All heavy atoms as TSV, in Angstrom:
chain	resi	resn	atom	element	x	y	z
A	1	MET	N	N	57.941	85.204	69.251
A	1	MET	CA	C	58.940	84.134	69.181
A	1	MET	C	C	60.285	84.713	68.746
A	1	MET	O	O	61.315	84.315	69.271
A	1	MET	CB	C	58.443	83.062	68.233
A	1	MET	CG	C	59.458	81.978	68.073
A	1	MET	SD	S	58.697	80.433	68.287
A	1	MET	CE	C	59.948	79.361	67.659
A	2	LEU	N	N	60.264	85.636	67.796
A	2	LEU	CA	C	61.511	86.226	67.305
A	2	LEU	C	C	62.192	87.032	68.394
A	2	LEU	O	O	63.440	87.000	68.537
A	2	LEU	CB	C	61.246	87.103	66.089
A	2	LEU	CG	C	62.461	87.766	65.451
A	2	LEU	CD1	C	63.374	86.687	64.915
A	2	LEU	CD2	C	62.015	88.685	64.357
A	3	GLU	N	N	61.448	87.760	69.193
A	3	GLU	CA	C	62.017	88.544	70.293
A	3	GLU	C	C	62.701	87.650	71.314
A	3	GLU	O	O	63.750	87.988	71.846
A	3	GLU	CB	C	60.966	89.422	70.964
A	3	GLU	CG	C	60.488	90.577	70.103
A	3	GLU	CD	C	61.601	91.542	69.806
A	3	GLU	OE1	O	62.404	91.830	70.702
A	3	GLU	OE2	O	61.687	92.015	68.657
A	4	GLY	N	N	62.080	86.513	71.604
A	4	GLY	CA	C	62.665	85.583	72.573
A	4	GLY	C	C	63.979	85.016	72.039
A	4	GLY	O	O	64.950	84.841	72.789
A	5	ALA	N	N	64.003	84.689	70.780
A	5	ALA	CA	C	65.229	84.152	70.144
A	5	ALA	C	C	66.346	85.193	70.159
A	5	ALA	O	O	67.525	84.912	70.419
A	5	ALA	CB	C	64.957	83.668	68.728
A	6	LYS	N	N	65.989	86.474	69.878
A	6	LYS	CA	C	66.967	87.542	69.915
A	6	LYS	C	C	67.528	87.727	71.331
A	6	LYS	O	O	68.745	87.852	71.505
A	6	LYS	CB	C	66.328	88.864	69.481
A	6	LYS	CG	C	66.163	88.982	67.957
A	6	LYS	CD	C	65.390	90.176	67.524
A	6	LYS	CE	C	65.844	91.475	68.162
A	6	LYS	NZ	N	65.135	92.650	67.595
A	7	SER	N	N	66.664	87.663	72.312
A	7	SER	CA	C	67.109	87.808	73.700
A	7	SER	C	C	68.004	86.655	74.122
A	7	SER	O	O	69.058	86.877	74.727
A	7	SER	CB	C	65.893	87.861	74.624
A	7	SER	OG	O	66.253	87.917	75.984
A	8	MET	N	N	67.653	85.455	73.760
A	8	MET	CA	C	68.496	84.303	74.090
A	8	MET	C	C	69.855	84.361	73.393
A	8	MET	O	O	70.881	84.053	73.983
A	8	MET	CB	C	67.791	82.998	73.726
A	8	MET	CG	C	66.665	82.665	74.660
A	8	MET	SD	S	65.706	81.223	74.159
A	8	MET	CE	C	66.943	80.021	73.719
A	9	GLY	N	N	69.866	84.788	72.139
A	9	GLY	CA	C	71.112	84.941	71.401
A	9	GLY	C	C	72.025	86.012	72.010
A	9	GLY	O	O	73.210	85.788	72.122
A	10	ALA	N	N	71.458	87.100	72.396
A	10	ALA	CA	C	72.242	88.174	72.989
A	10	ALA	C	C	72.799	87.741	74.370
A	10	ALA	O	O	73.963	88.038	74.680
A	10	ALA	CB	C	71.409	89.422	73.162
A	11	LYS	N	N	72.000	87.031	75.127
A	11	LYS	CA	C	72.474	86.572	76.413
A	11	LYS	C	C	73.595	85.534	76.280
A	11	LYS	O	O	74.559	85.524	77.033
A	11	LYS	CB	C	71.320	85.986	77.236
A	11	LYS	CG	C	70.353	87.053	77.734
A	11	LYS	CD	C	69.191	86.442	78.422
A	11	LYS	CE	C	68.171	87.514	78.793
A	11	LYS	NZ	N	66.939	86.991	79.392
A	12	THR	N	N	73.454	84.687	75.294
A	12	THR	CA	C	74.473	83.653	75.043
A	12	THR	C	C	75.790	84.303	74.612
A	12	THR	O	O	76.873	83.929	75.009
A	12	THR	CB	C	73.988	82.651	73.978
A	12	THR	OG1	O	72.756	82.096	74.398
A	12	THR	CG2	C	75.006	81.577	73.753
A	13	ALA	N	N	75.697	85.322	73.759
A	13	ALA	CA	C	76.907	86.017	73.315
A	13	ALA	C	C	77.528	86.783	74.482
A	13	ALA	O	O	78.783	86.963	74.512
A	13	ALA	CB	C	76.580	86.987	72.179
A	14	THR	N	N	76.771	87.253	75.439
A	14	THR	CA	C	77.311	87.976	76.563
A	14	THR	C	C	78.072	87.056	77.513
A	14	THR	O	O	78.998	87.488	78.196
A	14	THR	CB	C	76.171	88.678	77.323
A	14	THR	OG1	O	75.443	89.483	76.377
A	14	THR	CG2	C	76.672	89.569	78.422
A	15	ILE	N	N	77.740	85.759	77.528
A	15	ILE	CA	C	78.446	84.830	78.399
A	15	ILE	C	C	79.940	84.747	78.051
A	15	ILE	O	O	80.780	84.516	78.898
A	15	ILE	CB	C	77.766	83.450	78.323
A	15	ILE	CG1	C	76.397	83.514	78.995
A	15	ILE	CG2	C	78.604	82.348	78.979
A	15	ILE	CD1	C	75.564	82.283	78.856
A	16	ALA	N	N	80.247	85.023	76.793
A	16	ALA	CA	C	81.670	84.971	76.379
A	16	ALA	C	C	82.472	86.024	77.114
A	16	ALA	O	O	83.705	85.828	77.313
A	16	ALA	CB	C	81.767	85.198	74.866
A	17	SER	N	N	81.865	87.108	77.533
A	17	SER	CA	C	82.615	88.109	78.312
A	17	SER	C	C	83.069	87.550	79.659
A	17	SER	O	O	84.165	87.825	80.088
A	17	SER	CB	C	81.725	89.350	78.551
A	17	SER	OG	O	81.396	89.919	77.312
A	18	ALA	N	N	82.229	86.752	80.289
A	18	ALA	CA	C	82.620	86.108	81.525
A	18	ALA	C	C	83.770	85.157	81.291
A	18	ALA	O	O	84.684	85.043	82.095
A	18	ALA	CB	C	81.432	85.427	82.153
A	19	GLY	N	N	83.727	84.447	80.144
A	19	GLY	CA	C	84.808	83.537	79.821
A	19	GLY	C	C	86.119	84.267	79.598
A	19	GLY	O	O	87.187	83.765	79.946
A	20	ALA	N	N	86.037	85.441	79.022
A	20	ALA	CA	C	87.236	86.240	78.787
A	20	ALA	C	C	87.825	86.701	80.118
A	20	ALA	O	O	89.076	86.719	80.285
A	20	ALA	CB	C	86.931	87.437	77.915
A	21	VAL	N	N	86.992	87.049	81.049
A	21	VAL	CA	C	87.485	87.495	82.379
A	21	VAL	C	C	88.208	86.306	83.083
A	21	VAL	O	O	89.302	86.470	83.664
A	21	VAL	CB	C	86.331	88.004	83.229
A	21	VAL	CG1	C	86.760	88.184	84.699
A	21	VAL	CG2	C	85.822	89.316	82.674
A	22	VAL	N	N	87.617	85.143	83.009
A	22	VAL	CA	C	88.266	83.963	83.584
A	22	VAL	C	C	89.576	83.648	82.883
A	22	VAL	O	O	90.585	83.311	83.519
A	22	VAL	CB	C	87.302	82.740	83.527
A	22	VAL	CG1	C	88.000	81.474	83.904
A	22	VAL	CG2	C	86.085	82.975	84.399
A	23	GLY	N	N	89.599	83.801	81.566
A	23	GLY	CA	C	90.823	83.551	80.797
A	23	GLY	C	C	91.974	84.490	81.204
A	23	GLY	O	O	93.107	84.083	81.345
A	24	ILE	N	N	91.654	85.766	81.374
A	24	ILE	CA	C	92.672	86.720	81.760
A	24	ILE	C	C	93.139	86.459	83.182
A	24	ILE	O	O	94.328	86.578	83.484
A	24	ILE	CB	C	92.132	88.182	81.610
A	24	ILE	CG1	C	91.968	88.469	80.123
A	24	ILE	CG2	C	93.068	89.179	82.283
A	24	ILE	CD1	C	91.322	89.819	79.846
A	25	GLY	N	N	92.254	86.063	84.072
A	25	GLY	CA	C	92.657	85.693	85.423
A	25	GLY	C	C	93.598	84.523	85.433
A	25	GLY	O	O	94.602	84.518	86.169
A	26	ASN	N	N	93.300	83.501	84.639
A	26	ASN	CA	C	94.200	82.354	84.544
A	26	ASN	C	C	95.542	82.764	83.945
A	26	ASN	O	O	96.584	82.249	84.388
A	26	ASN	CB	C	93.580	81.261	83.700
A	26	ASN	CG	C	92.484	80.525	84.407
A	26	ASN	OD1	O	92.419	80.503	85.623
A	26	ASN	ND2	N	91.584	79.929	83.652
A	27	LEU	N	N	95.538	83.653	83.006
A	27	LEU	CA	C	96.772	84.080	82.365
A	27	LEU	C	C	97.663	84.798	83.361
A	27	LEU	O	O	98.866	84.505	83.449
A	27	LEU	CB	C	96.445	85.010	81.199
A	27	LEU	CG	C	97.583	85.258	80.227
A	27	LEU	CD1	C	97.043	85.099	78.833
A	27	LEU	CD2	C	98.126	86.631	80.456
A	28	PHE	N	N	97.110	85.725	84.159
A	28	PHE	CA	C	97.913	86.412	85.158
A	28	PHE	C	C	98.392	85.482	86.254
A	28	PHE	O	O	99.506	85.599	86.755
A	28	PHE	CB	C	97.143	87.568	85.757
A	28	PHE	CG	C	97.309	88.850	84.995
A	28	PHE	CD1	C	96.217	89.484	84.459
A	28	PHE	CD2	C	98.551	89.409	84.819
A	28	PHE	CE1	C	96.347	90.672	83.753
A	28	PHE	CE2	C	98.728	90.584	84.116
A	28	PHE	CZ	C	97.583	91.206	83.585
A	29	SER	N	N	97.550	84.516	86.635
A	29	SER	CA	C	97.974	83.554	87.639
A	29	SER	C	C	99.177	82.750	87.144
A	29	SER	O	O	100.137	82.564	87.864
A	29	SER	CB	C	96.798	82.603	87.954
A	29	SER	OG	O	97.205	81.535	88.771
A	30	SER	N	N	99.114	82.281	85.893
A	30	SER	CA	C	100.222	81.539	85.335
A	30	SER	C	C	101.477	82.434	85.199
A	30	SER	O	O	102.612	81.965	85.378
A	30	SER	CB	C	99.860	80.979	83.969
A	30	SER	OG	O	98.801	80.059	84.100
A	31	LEU	N	N	101.269	83.685	84.845
A	31	LEU	CA	C	102.412	84.610	84.733
A	31	LEU	C	C	103.109	84.780	86.075
A	31	LEU	O	O	104.338	84.740	86.138
A	31	LEU	CB	C	101.932	85.974	84.208
A	31	LEU	CG	C	102.994	87.069	84.108
A	31	LEU	CD1	C	104.009	86.711	83.055
A	31	LEU	CD2	C	102.318	88.386	83.821
A	32	ILE	N	N	102.348	84.971	87.139
A	32	ILE	CA	C	102.961	85.159	88.452
A	32	ILE	C	C	103.711	83.921	88.886
A	32	ILE	O	O	104.827	83.969	89.409
A	32	ILE	CB	C	101.871	85.559	89.469
A	32	ILE	CG1	C	101.396	86.983	89.120
A	32	ILE	CG2	C	102.408	85.498	90.894
A	32	ILE	CD1	C	100.163	87.380	89.912
A	33	HIS	N	N	103.097	82.743	88.658
A	33	HIS	CA	C	103.801	81.498	89.004
A	33	HIS	C	C	105.065	81.297	88.221
A	33	HIS	O	O	106.105	80.894	88.765
A	33	HIS	CB	C	102.866	80.291	88.834
A	33	HIS	CG	C	101.802	80.188	89.866
A	33	HIS	ND1	N	102.067	79.826	91.167
A	33	HIS	CD2	C	100.470	80.390	89.786
A	33	HIS	CE1	C	100.930	79.838	91.850
A	33	HIS	NE2	N	99.952	80.161	91.032
A	34	SER	N	N	105.012	81.595	86.949
A	34	SER	CA	C	106.190	81.435	86.102
A	34	SER	C	C	107.278	82.391	86.458
A	34	SER	O	O	108.493	82.040	86.463
A	34	SER	CB	C	105.797	81.641	84.622
A	34	SER	OG	O	104.854	80.685	84.210
A	35	MET	N	N	106.951	83.657	86.755
A	35	MET	CA	C	107.950	84.633	87.151
A	35	MET	C	C	108.565	84.266	88.496
A	35	MET	O	O	109.723	84.525	88.758
A	35	MET	CB	C	107.348	86.012	87.227
A	35	MET	CG	C	107.163	86.662	85.916
A	35	MET	SD	S	106.474	88.309	86.125
A	35	MET	CE	C	106.813	89.001	84.563
A	36	ALA	N	N	107.774	83.651	89.396
A	36	ALA	CA	C	108.306	83.251	90.672
A	36	ALA	C	C	109.317	82.104	90.520
A	36	ALA	O	O	110.295	82.040	91.263
A	36	ALA	CB	C	107.186	82.837	91.605
A	37	GLN	N	N	109.073	81.209	89.592
A	37	GLN	CA	C	109.959	80.069	89.400
A	37	GLN	C	C	111.195	80.434	88.602
A	37	GLN	O	O	112.274	79.904	88.885
A	37	GLN	CB	C	109.223	78.950	88.667
A	37	GLN	CG	C	108.194	78.247	89.534
A	37	GLN	CD	C	107.521	77.122	88.830
A	37	GLN	OE1	O	107.697	76.907	87.643
A	37	GLN	NE2	N	106.670	76.416	89.547
A	38	ASN	N	N	111.086	81.309	87.623
A	38	ASN	CA	C	112.245	81.663	86.802
A	38	ASN	C	C	112.214	83.148	86.499
A	38	ASN	O	O	111.665	83.570	85.471
A	38	ASN	CB	C	112.210	80.822	85.494
A	38	ASN	CG	C	113.495	80.902	84.751
A	38	ASN	OD1	O	114.406	81.641	85.109
A	38	ASN	ND2	N	113.596	80.131	83.672
A	39	SER	N	N	112.793	83.929	87.354
A	39	SER	CA	C	112.728	85.395	87.235
A	39	SER	C	C	113.599	85.925	86.089
A	39	SER	O	O	113.389	87.058	85.676
A	39	SER	CB	C	113.096	86.054	88.552
A	39	SER	OG	O	114.420	85.702	88.897
A	40	SER	N	N	114.522	85.131	85.595
A	40	SER	CA	C	115.372	85.614	84.515
A	40	SER	C	C	114.615	85.718	83.178
A	40	SER	O	O	115.039	86.417	82.268
A	40	SER	CB	C	116.581	84.714	84.316
A	40	SER	OG	O	116.180	83.429	83.913
A	41	LEU	N	N	113.483	85.039	83.083
A	41	LEU	CA	C	112.662	85.151	81.868
A	41	LEU	C	C	111.472	86.098	81.989
A	41	LEU	O	O	110.505	86.039	81.221
A	41	LEU	CB	C	112.107	83.750	81.485
A	41	LEU	CG	C	113.139	82.717	81.037
A	41	LEU	CD1	C	112.470	81.361	80.825
A	41	LEU	CD2	C	113.777	83.166	79.743
A	42	ALA	N	N	111.531	87.031	82.944
A	42	ALA	CA	C	110.410	87.895	83.258
A	42	ALA	C	C	109.985	88.728	82.055
A	42	ALA	O	O	108.794	88.850	81.781
A	42	ALA	CB	C	110.734	88.791	84.445
A	43	LYS	N	N	110.952	89.301	81.339
A	43	LYS	CA	C	110.587	90.150	80.160
A	43	LYS	C	C	109.891	89.356	79.092
A	43	LYS	O	O	108.892	89.787	78.499
A	43	LYS	CB	C	111.789	90.865	79.608
A	43	LYS	CG	C	112.226	92.074	80.367
A	43	LYS	CD	C	113.295	92.815	79.624
A	43	LYS	CE	C	113.574	94.137	80.330
A	43	LYS	NZ	N	114.523	94.942	79.566
A	44	GLU	N	N	110.420	88.184	78.785
A	44	GLU	CA	C	109.841	87.370	77.730
A	44	GLU	C	C	108.431	86.855	78.147
A	44	GLU	O	O	107.509	86.864	77.341
A	44	GLU	CB	C	110.749	86.180	77.436
A	44	GLU	CG	C	110.334	85.374	76.260
A	44	GLU	CD	C	111.337	84.281	75.939
A	44	GLU	OE1	O	112.434	84.301	76.474
A	44	GLU	OE2	O	110.966	83.421	75.145
A	45	LEU	N	N	108.320	86.464	79.381
A	45	LEU	CA	C	107.005	85.996	79.873
A	45	LEU	C	C	105.959	87.099	79.853
A	45	LEU	O	O	104.804	86.886	79.498
A	45	LEU	CB	C	107.134	85.416	81.287
A	45	LEU	CG	C	107.924	84.111	81.422
A	45	LEU	CD1	C	108.140	83.774	82.868
A	45	LEU	CD2	C	107.198	83.001	80.706
A	46	PHE	N	N	106.407	88.316	80.213
A	46	PHE	CA	C	105.484	89.447	80.213
A	46	PHE	C	C	105.011	89.754	78.800
A	46	PHE	O	O	103.850	90.055	78.587
A	46	PHE	CB	C	106.125	90.665	80.837
A	46	PHE	CG	C	105.188	91.805	81.045
A	46	PHE	CD1	C	104.209	91.749	82.008
A	46	PHE	CD2	C	105.260	92.927	80.229
A	46	PHE	CE1	C	103.321	92.782	82.199
A	46	PHE	CE2	C	104.395	93.987	80.396
A	46	PHE	CZ	C	103.425	93.913	81.393
A	47	GLY	N	N	105.908	89.645	77.789
A	47	GLY	CA	C	105.520	89.879	76.444
A	47	GLY	C	C	104.459	88.848	75.963
A	47	GLY	O	O	103.501	89.196	75.299
A	48	TYR	N	N	104.674	87.597	76.340
A	48	TYR	CA	C	103.690	86.560	76.000
A	48	TYR	C	C	102.347	86.838	76.706
A	48	TYR	O	O	101.261	86.587	76.118
A	48	TYR	CB	C	104.211	85.187	76.356
A	48	TYR	CG	C	105.331	84.701	75.482
A	48	TYR	CD1	C	106.386	83.965	76.023
A	48	TYR	CD2	C	105.348	84.967	74.134
A	48	TYR	CE1	C	107.408	83.511	75.219
A	48	TYR	CE2	C	106.377	84.536	73.324
A	48	TYR	CZ	C	107.393	83.802	73.856
A	48	TYR	OH	O	108.422	83.323	73.074
A	49	ALA	N	N	102.436	87.314	77.934
A	49	ALA	CA	C	101.197	87.608	78.672
A	49	ALA	C	C	100.402	88.718	78.001
A	49	ALA	O	O	99.197	88.666	77.899
A	49	ALA	CB	C	101.505	87.962	80.100
A	50	ILE	N	N	101.113	89.761	77.558
A	50	ILE	CA	C	100.421	90.879	76.896
A	50	ILE	C	C	99.763	90.363	75.604
A	50	ILE	O	O	98.635	90.761	75.280
A	50	ILE	CB	C	101.428	92.005	76.581
A	50	ILE	CG1	C	101.928	92.625	77.878
A	50	ILE	CG2	C	100.821	93.086	75.688
A	50	ILE	CD1	C	100.838	93.280	78.712
A	51	LEU	N	N	100.446	89.514	74.875
A	51	LEU	CA	C	99.850	88.931	73.645
A	51	LEU	C	C	98.586	88.140	73.997
A	51	LEU	O	O	97.581	88.235	73.335
A	51	LEU	CB	C	100.863	88.062	72.920
A	51	LEU	CG	C	100.383	87.374	71.669
A	51	LEU	CD1	C	100.033	88.408	70.591
A	51	LEU	CD2	C	101.413	86.402	71.165
A	52	GLY	N	N	98.682	87.338	75.022
A	52	GLY	CA	C	97.499	86.549	75.464
A	52	GLY	C	C	96.351	87.426	75.876
A	52	GLY	O	O	95.181	87.125	75.560
A	53	ILE	N	N	96.628	88.514	76.601
A	53	ILE	CA	C	95.570	89.408	76.995
A	53	ILE	C	C	94.932	90.075	75.786
A	53	ILE	O	O	93.699	90.186	75.711
A	53	ILE	CB	C	96.115	90.490	77.933
A	53	ILE	CG1	C	96.487	89.828	79.289
A	53	ILE	CG2	C	95.141	91.608	78.203
A	53	ILE	CD1	C	97.286	90.749	80.200
A	54	ALA	N	N	95.735	90.464	74.805
A	54	ALA	CA	C	95.199	91.115	73.632
A	54	ALA	C	C	94.276	90.149	72.864
A	54	ALA	O	O	93.189	90.563	72.385
A	54	ALA	CB	C	96.336	91.585	72.720
A	55	LEU	N	N	94.673	88.916	72.739
A	55	LEU	CA	C	93.837	87.944	72.024
A	55	LEU	C	C	92.548	87.637	72.803
A	55	LEU	O	O	91.482	87.520	72.170
A	55	LEU	CB	C	94.630	86.666	71.741
A	55	LEU	CG	C	95.823	86.818	70.780
A	55	LEU	CD1	C	96.616	85.535	70.709
A	55	LEU	CD2	C	95.339	87.232	69.417
A	56	THR	N	N	92.653	87.558	74.070
A	56	THR	CA	C	91.457	87.291	74.907
A	56	THR	C	C	90.500	88.465	74.836
A	56	THR	O	O	89.277	88.291	74.728
A	56	THR	CB	C	91.876	87.013	76.360
A	56	THR	OG1	O	92.838	85.957	76.361
A	56	THR	CG2	C	90.655	86.557	77.166
A	57	LYS	N	N	91.041	89.692	74.873
A	57	LYS	CA	C	90.195	90.876	74.786
A	57	LYS	C	C	89.525	90.966	73.400
A	57	LYS	O	O	88.420	91.426	73.288
A	57	LYS	CB	C	91.006	92.149	75.044
A	57	LYS	CG	C	91.330	92.376	76.450
A	57	LYS	CD	C	90.166	92.867	77.185
A	57	LYS	CE	C	90.614	93.428	78.517
A	57	LYS	NZ	N	89.504	94.040	79.250
A	58	ALA	N	N	90.225	90.517	72.363
A	58	ALA	CA	C	89.650	90.548	71.036
A	58	ALA	C	C	88.427	89.623	70.956
A	58	ALA	O	O	87.407	89.981	70.362
A	58	ALA	CB	C	90.689	90.141	70.005
A	59	ILE	N	N	88.540	88.469	71.588
A	59	ILE	CA	C	87.400	87.540	71.605
A	59	ILE	C	C	86.246	88.137	72.393
A	59	ILE	O	O	85.078	88.051	71.964
A	59	ILE	CB	C	87.832	86.191	72.201
A	59	ILE	CG1	C	88.791	85.486	71.235
A	59	ILE	CG2	C	86.638	85.300	72.477
A	59	ILE	CD1	C	89.446	84.259	71.804
A	60	ALA	N	N	86.522	88.789	73.513
A	60	ALA	CA	C	85.466	89.411	74.309
A	60	ALA	C	C	84.818	90.541	73.540
A	60	ALA	O	O	83.591	90.717	73.577
A	60	ALA	CB	C	86.052	89.912	75.612
A	61	SER	N	N	85.620	91.337	72.829
A	61	SER	CA	C	85.060	92.449	72.035
A	61	SER	C	C	84.189	91.921	70.897
A	61	SER	O	O	83.103	92.463	70.621
A	61	SER	CB	C	86.174	93.301	71.437
A	61	SER	OG	O	86.915	93.855	72.469
A	62	PHE	N	N	84.611	90.854	70.259
A	62	PHE	CA	C	83.813	90.246	69.216
A	62	PHE	C	C	82.480	89.715	69.748
A	62	PHE	O	O	81.444	89.903	69.127
A	62	PHE	CB	C	84.588	89.127	68.501
A	62	PHE	CG	C	83.834	88.493	67.393
A	62	PHE	CD1	C	83.724	89.126	66.218
A	62	PHE	CD2	C	83.308	87.215	67.551
A	62	PHE	CE1	C	83.036	88.554	65.146
A	62	PHE	CE2	C	82.648	86.623	66.498
A	62	PHE	CZ	C	82.507	87.290	65.289
A	63	ALA	N	N	82.531	89.084	70.911
A	63	ALA	CA	C	81.291	88.592	71.489
A	63	ALA	C	C	80.338	89.698	71.868
A	63	ALA	O	O	79.139	89.599	71.665
A	63	ALA	CB	C	81.625	87.742	72.744
A	64	SER	N	N	80.863	90.803	72.417
A	64	SER	CA	C	80.020	91.941	72.785
A	64	SER	C	C	79.405	92.551	71.520
A	64	SER	O	O	78.222	92.951	71.519
A	64	SER	CB	C	80.814	93.000	73.517
A	64	SER	OG	O	81.293	92.474	74.703
A	65	MET	N	N	80.192	92.655	70.451
A	65	MET	CA	C	79.692	93.204	69.195
A	65	MET	C	C	78.552	92.301	68.643
A	65	MET	O	O	77.550	92.811	68.166
A	65	MET	CB	C	80.848	93.272	68.190
A	65	MET	CG	C	80.478	93.875	66.845
A	65	MET	SD	S	81.884	94.031	65.750
A	65	MET	CE	C	82.534	92.396	65.676
A	66	MET	N	N	78.721	91.017	68.728
A	66	MET	CA	C	77.697	90.104	68.244
A	66	MET	C	C	76.386	90.260	69.085
A	66	MET	O	O	75.289	90.198	68.555
A	66	MET	CB	C	78.159	88.663	68.312
A	66	MET	CG	C	79.134	88.310	67.235
A	66	MET	SD	S	78.378	88.418	65.583
A	66	MET	CE	C	79.196	89.808	64.946
A	67	ALA	N	N	76.546	90.435	70.410
A	67	ALA	CA	C	75.391	90.632	71.267
A	67	ALA	C	C	74.626	91.881	70.863
A	67	ALA	O	O	73.379	91.884	70.778
A	67	ALA	CB	C	75.814	90.696	72.726
A	68	PHE	N	N	75.340	92.989	70.592
A	68	PHE	CA	C	74.678	94.215	70.179
A	68	PHE	C	C	74.009	94.072	68.778
A	68	PHE	O	O	72.915	94.568	68.554
A	68	PHE	CB	C	75.649	95.392	70.155
A	68	PHE	CG	C	75.937	95.941	71.504
A	68	PHE	CD1	C	77.232	95.971	71.993
A	68	PHE	CD2	C	74.909	96.413	72.348
A	68	PHE	CE1	C	77.515	96.454	73.256
A	68	PHE	CE2	C	75.196	96.908	73.594
A	68	PHE	CZ	C	76.495	96.921	74.044
A	69	PHE	N	N	74.696	93.384	67.867
A	69	PHE	CA	C	74.129	93.157	66.548
A	69	PHE	C	C	72.829	92.340	66.660
A	69	PHE	O	O	71.845	92.646	65.987
A	69	PHE	CB	C	75.092	92.466	65.618
A	69	PHE	CG	C	76.149	93.352	64.998
A	69	PHE	CD1	C	77.263	92.854	64.477
A	69	PHE	CD2	C	75.946	94.733	64.984
A	69	PHE	CE1	C	78.235	93.650	63.909
A	69	PHE	CE2	C	76.887	95.568	64.427
A	69	PHE	CZ	C	78.053	95.017	63.868
A	70	ILE	N	N	72.884	91.298	67.465
A	70	ILE	CA	C	71.686	90.462	67.591
A	70	ILE	C	C	70.541	91.275	68.212
A	70	ILE	O	O	69.406	91.140	67.800
A	70	ILE	CB	C	72.020	89.202	68.481
A	70	ILE	CG1	C	72.918	88.269	67.691
A	70	ILE	CG2	C	70.737	88.489	68.890
A	70	ILE	CD1	C	73.502	87.148	68.526
A	71	SER	N	N	70.863	92.092	69.201
A	71	SER	CA	C	69.816	92.832	69.924
A	71	SER	C	C	69.210	93.955	69.057
A	71	SER	O	O	67.996	94.123	69.074
A	71	SER	CB	C	70.385	93.473	71.189
A	71	SER	OG	O	70.796	92.498	72.091
A	72	PHE	N	N	70.040	94.695	68.324
A	72	PHE	CA	C	69.516	95.880	67.686
A	72	PHE	C	C	69.393	95.840	66.170
A	72	PHE	O	O	68.618	96.586	65.611
A	72	PHE	CB	C	70.410	97.079	68.074
A	72	PHE	CG	C	70.435	97.354	69.536
A	72	PHE	CD1	C	71.593	97.201	70.255
A	72	PHE	CD2	C	69.277	97.746	70.215
A	72	PHE	CE1	C	71.629	97.436	71.654
A	72	PHE	CE2	C	69.307	97.972	71.573
A	72	PHE	CZ	C	70.467	97.832	72.289
A	73	VAL	N	N	70.131	94.970	65.506
A	73	VAL	CA	C	70.108	94.968	64.044
A	73	VAL	C	C	69.105	93.973	63.513
A	73	VAL	O	O	68.307	94.284	62.646
A	73	VAL	CB	C	71.515	94.698	63.457
A	73	VAL	CG1	C	71.488	94.544	61.972
A	73	VAL	CG2	C	72.472	95.808	63.877
A	74	PHE	N	N	69.107	92.775	64.059
A	74	PHE	CA	C	68.234	91.702	63.509
A	74	PHE	C	C	66.829	91.807	64.094
A	74	PHE	O	O	66.585	92.199	65.142
A	74	PHE	CB	C	68.832	90.338	63.785
A	74	PHE	CG	C	70.122	90.096	63.058
A	74	PHE	CD1	C	71.282	89.949	63.727
A	74	PHE	CD2	C	70.152	90.075	61.676
A	74	PHE	CE1	C	72.469	89.741	63.079
A	74	PHE	CE2	C	71.320	89.854	61.015
A	74	PHE	CZ	C	72.484	89.684	61.710
């Protein structure tokens, strides 16, 4: 029973990686649309996009770390 719970927990934590990929795709899509509408703000928008990518990657890294902890430590 414990092995099944560990497996389910690790799989659930891995789903967050897919969410991060979708989030980054949405971020780049919004960036391209925003730059097309107002090209004078391109530098500022790009800075915000980099910040968004960093935060999204941090969430994905945390989820991957939790999946490994659940699988191998507990």
